[in-house]
C-alpha positions in Angstrom: 44.5 52.1 8.4 47.6 50.5 7.0 48.2 51.4 3.4 47.5 48.9 0.7 50.5 47.7 -1.2 51.1 48.8 -4.8 49.8 45.4 -6.0 46.6 46.0 -3.9 47.4 43.1 -1.6 47.6 42.7 2.1 51.2 42.3 3.2 51.6 38.6 3.9 54.3 39.3 6.4 51.9 41.1 8.8 51.6 39.0 11.9 48.3 40.3 13.3 46.4 43.4 12.1 44.1 45.2 14.5 40.4 44.4 13.9 39.3 47.7 12.3 42.4 47.5 10.0 41.2 44.2 8.6 37.6 45.4 8.4 38.7 48.3 6.2 39.9 46.0 3.5 36.5 44.4 2.7 35.7 47.6 0.9 37.8 46.2 -1.9 36.2 43.1 -3.5 39.6 41.7 -4.5 40.7 41.7 -0.9 37.7 40.2 0.8 39.2 36.7 0.9 42.5 37.8 2.2 40.8 39.9 4.8 38.8 36.9 6.0 42.1 34.9 6.3 43.7 37.7 8.3 40.6 37.9 10.6 40.7 34.2 11.3 44.4 34.4 12.1 43.7 37.3 14.5 40.9 35.4 16.3 43.2 32.3 16.5 46.0 34.3 18.1 43.9 36.0 20.7 42.0 32.8 21.5 45.3 31.0 22.2 46.2 33.8 24.5 42.9 33.4 26.4 42.0 37.0 25.8 38.6 38.5 26.5 36.9 35.1 27.1 34.3 36.5 29.5 33.2 39.7 27.7 29.9 40.4 26.0 29.5 43.2 23.5 26.6 45.7 23.3 27.2 47.2 19.9 25.9 50.6 18.6 26.5 49.8 14.9 26.4 52.1 11.9 27.0 51.8 8.2 30.7 52.5 8.5 33.5 50.0 9.0 34.3 51.5 12.4 36.4 50.4 15.3 33.3 49.8 17.4 31.8 47.5 14.8 35.1 45.6 14.5 35.3 45.0 18.3 31.6 44.1 18.3 32.4 41.4 15.8 35.6 40.2 17.4 34.5 39.8 21.1 31.8 37.3 20.4 34.3 35.0 18.6 36.6 35.1 21.7 33.9 34.6 24.3 33.2 31.3 26.1 29.8 29.6 25.8 27.0 30.4 26.1 28.0 33.9 25.1 30.1 32.8 22.1 29.0 34.2 18.8 26.4 36.6 20.4 26.0 40.3 20.6 23.4 42.6 22.3 21.7 45.4 20.5 22.2 48.9 21.7 18.6 49.7 22.5 16.0 50.7 25.1 14.8 47.1 24.6 18.0 45.2 24.1 18.0 41.7 22.5 20.7 39.0 22.3 21.5 38.0 18.8 23.6 35.1 17.3 25.8 36.7 14.6 25.1 35.1 11.3 27.4 34.6 8.3 30.1 32.3 7.1 32.7 34.9 6.3 33.7 38.3 7.5 31.8 40.3 4.9 28.5 38.5 5.5 28.9 38.9 9.3 29.4 42.7 8.8 26.3 42.8 6.7 24.4 41.0 9.4 25.6 43.4 12.1 24.5 46.3 10.0 21.0 44.9 9.7 20.7 45.5 13.5 20.6 49.2 13.0 16.9 49.2 12.7 16.5 47.7 16.2 18.7 50.1 18.1 18.2 53.5 19.7 20.3 56.5 20.5 20.3 55.4 24.1 20.5 51.9 25.7 18.9 50.7 28.9 21.8 48.8 30.5 19.6 47.6 33.3 17.6 45.6 30.8 20.9 44.4 29.2 21.8 42.9 32.6 18.3 41.4 32.8 18.9 39.6 29.4 22.3 38.3 30.7 20.7 37.0 33.9 17.9 35.3 32.0 20.4 33.5 29.7 22.5 32.4 32.8 19.4 31.1 34.6 18.0 29.2 31.6 21.4 27.6 30.9 21.8 26.7 34.6 25.2 28.5 34.3 27.7 28.1 37.1 28.8 31.4 38.6 32.4 31.0 37.3 30.9 31.0 33.7 29.1 34.3 34.1 30.2 37.2 31.9 32.9 39.2 33.7 32.5 42.5 31.8 29.9 44.0 29.4 31.5 46.2 26.7 29.1 48.8 25.3 30.5 50.3 22.1 29.2 53.7 20.8 30.2 56.9 19.2 27.3 58.9 20.7 28.6 62.3 21.8 26.1 62.5 24.7 28.5 60.5 26.8 31.1 63.3 26.3 29.0 66.0 28.0 29.3 64.8 31.5 25.6 64.9 31.9 24.3 63.3 35.1 21.9 60.5 34.0 21.5 56.9 35.0 23.2 54.4 32.7 21.0 51.8 34.3 17.7 53.1 32.8 14.7 52.6 35.1 16.6 50.4 37.6 19.6 51.1 39.7 22.8 49.2 40.5 21.6 47.9 43.8 18.4 46.5 42.3 20.5 44.7 39.7 22.8 43.3 42.3 19.8 42.0 44.3 18.3 40.3 41.2 21.6 38.5 40.6 21.9 37.6 44.3 18.4 36.0 44.2 19.5 33.7 41.4 22.9 32.8 42.9 25.1 35.2 41.0 25.4 37.9 43.7 29.2 37.7 43.7 29.6 37.8 39.9 27.6 40.7 38.7 29.3 41.9 35.5 31.0 45.2 35.3 29.8 47.6 32.6 32.4 49.3 30.4 31.0 52.0 28.0 33.6 52.8 25.4 32.9 55.8 23.3 35.2 55.1 20.3 34.8 58.6 18.9 38.0 60.0 17.3 40.5 62.0 19.4 39.8 65.2 17.5 36.3 65.2 19.0 37.3 64.3 22.5 40.3 64.1 24.8 40.5 60.5 26.0 39.5 59.9 29.5 38.5 57.1 31.9 36.2 57.5 34.9 33.6 55.7 37.0 30.5 57.9 37.1 28.4 55.3 38.9 28.9 52.0 40.8 29.6 49.2 38.4 30.3 51.5 35.5 33.5 52.5 33.8 33.2 55.2 31.1 36.1 55.1 28.5 36.3 57.8 25.8 38.6 58.3 22.9 40.2 55.9 20.5 43.7 55.3 19.2 45.9 52.4 18.1 47.8 52.6 21.4 44.7 52.5 23.5 43.3 49.5 21.5 46.6 47.7 21.9 46.5 48.3 25.6 43.0 46.9 25.7 44.1 43.6 24.2 47.4 43.4 26.2 45.6 43.9 29.5 42.6 41.7 28.8 40.4 44.7 28.6 41.3 46.1 32.0 41.9 49.8 31.0 42.4 52.6 33.5 43.3 56.3 33.5 47.1 55.4 33.3 46.5 53.5 30.0 44.5 56.4 28.6 47.2 58.8 29.5 49.9 56.6 28.1 48.0 56.3 24.8 47.5 60.1 24.7 51.1 61.0 25.1 52.3 58.4 22.6 50.5 60.3 19.8 52.9 61.6 17.1 52.0 65.2 18.0 53.8 64.7 21.4 56.9 63.0 20.1 58.6 66.3 19.1 58.1 67.9 22.5 61.1 68.5 24.7 61.3 69.1 28.4 63.0 72.5 29.2 64.7 72.9 32.5 
């Protein structure tokens, strides 16, 4: 988090803060209004750049002002209709919710009310069923389908490398067949599960354990910046670059 100024104000010269930076300021009542202004500016900047327009967030929220919560709030504001302003609960029985609230603080409070409806694990097969149902009911053209689903969590189970199905009771081919039957066979969304757990708990990595799934682990400013710069397309090279850019590596020297 960037430090508060001595006058307890957000630096007006900051161009765009990262989402979790801005979120951290709402802990201070005197900064809530300024934080809301900064958030709106950030959304405006990324919207003009056309960033993350076809992403849908599945958010494992908690009572902290975490990076995952911040991204879970930001992505719905950048998405195109009919996904705009919506988030999916991280649950065995996921539901699509329209985020309520006129300002940043009230939207955070709404997100935190979703805690009671989430589980330690999510059935992503059912998440894709929810997406397909929305698309069919809206008679959505294939080019308007969600491109990627970003599931945000800090659940350490994903760090163990355990072999279990991310798709719950279904499998990827079954999901593809469902989408094909409804005319969306060529635009099945890709699932990205980002465990935003802090680096001290996990070395960052990026892998594809199953078809249609990318598992991203670890969190840093550099990795988040790469996420935005590359419209969310993060691979092993980006994770490695983020890891070696950490301050601990800057004092290392190559010895020949």
